[in-house]
N, C-alpha and C positions, 0 to 999 in steps of 0.2 A: 841391686834392685832397680829394675827398669819403671821409669813411670810413663804410661801410655798418654799419649798426645790427646787433649781434651778436644771432642768433637764441637764443630761449630754448630750450635743448635740454633742461632740465629738465621743462619743460610737456610736450614731445613725448615724453620718457621716461616720465612718469606717465600719459599717455594710452595709450600702448603698454602699459604694465603693467595698466591697467584693461581695455583690450580683451582680453588675455591672461586675466586674471581672469574675465571674462564667459565667454569660450571654455571655460575650465576647469570652470566652473559648469555650463554647458550639457552637457559631456561627462560630469560626473560624474551629472548627472540622468538622462542616458541610460543610464549604467551602473546605476543603482539600479532603473531601469525595466526593464532586461534581466534583474536579478538576480532580482527579483520575478516576472517571466514564467518564468524557469528554476525557481523554487521551486514555482509553481503546476503547471508541467508536471511535475515530479518527484513531487508530490503525486498528480496525475492518474495517473502511471505505477503508482505504488505501489498505488492504489485498483483500478485494473485488474488488477494482479497478484494481489490479494486476491480479486477478483472471479472471475478463471480458477481459483483454488485452490477456491474455494466451488463453483463450477459442476461442477468435477471430482469433488470430494466427492459432491454430489448426485447426478450421473449414475452414478458408480460404485456409490453407495449403493442407487439405484433398480435398477440391474442385478442387484447382488447379491440383493436382496430378490426382484425378480421371479423370478430364476433359482432361487432357492431353493424359492419357492412351485411353479414348474414341476416341479421335481425331487421336491418332496414329493408332488405330484398324480401323479407317474408312480409306479405301484405296484412297479415291478422295483427300485427302490432300496431298499425297506423290507426285503427279504430279505438285504441286506447290513448291515443295522443303522444306516445312515447318517441316520436321521431326526433323530437328536439334533444332529449336526454342522449338518445343513441348517437346524434350526430356530435354532441359534445365528448361522448364517450370515445368516440372515433378520433377526434381530435386530441385528447387527451393520450390516447394509445400512441398515436404520432408523436406528442410531446415526449413521451417515456422513450421512444426509440431514439430520438434525437438527444435526449439527456443521456441515455445509456451508452450511446456512440461517443458523446462528449466525454463521458467518464473513461472509456477505454483508451482514448487518444491521450487524455491528461494522464492516465495511469503509465502508459508508455513513456510520456515525456518526463515524469517524475521518476520513474525506474532509471532511465538512462542518466538523468542529472544526478540521481543520489548516488548511481555506481561510480560516475566520474569523480564526484565529491568524496566519496570513500577511498577510493584509489589515491587521491591527493591528500588526504587527511585534512580536508576542508569542509566538512559536512556541516550544513546548517538546515534546521527544520524550516519547512515550507509554511510558515504561519499565514503568511497573506493569502495564497492559494486555498489552503485548507479553510480558512475563515470565509473567504469568498463563496466557495463551492457549499459549504454548509449553509450560509446565508441564503444562497439561492434554493436549495432544497427545502429550508424552512418556508422560505416565501411560497414556493409550490404547495407544500403541505398545508399553510394557512389558505391558500386561494382555493385548494381542492375542498378543504372542509367548509368554506364559505359556499362554495358552488354546491356542495351536497346538501347544506341546510336550507339554501333558497331553492 
C-alpha cells in the first residue's frame, strides 16, 4: 500500500493571502483615484458657483447703473427730487460690477490654488479669504440697509 505524500497546505494558504493582498492593494488604488476625482469635481463645482454669483453681481450692477442713467436723462424724474437717489443707485451699480469682477478673479485664483493643493495632497481650506470676503459683503449689506432707511 502506497501512501500519498501530504500536500503542503501552508504554501497554498500563503499564495491565497498574497493574491488577496494584491487585490486589496488594487482596490485601494482605485478608491484613491476616485477620491481625487471627486475632490477635483467638488473644486470645479465651487468655482462655477462663485462664477455664477460674480456674473449675477456684474449683470445686476450694469442693469442698475444703466437704468439710473436712463432715469436721470428722463427729465420728468427731476420734478420729484429723485436725482440724488438715482445718482446713488448708479454708484451702487458700479460697485456691484467691481465686486462681481473681484469675485470672478478671486474664484479663478482659488480654483487654481485648490487644484494644485489637491494634486499635491496638501489641500487646506481658505478660512481667512472666505472670512474677509464674507465680512466685506456683510458690511456692504448693512451699509445698503442703512442707506435705504435714511
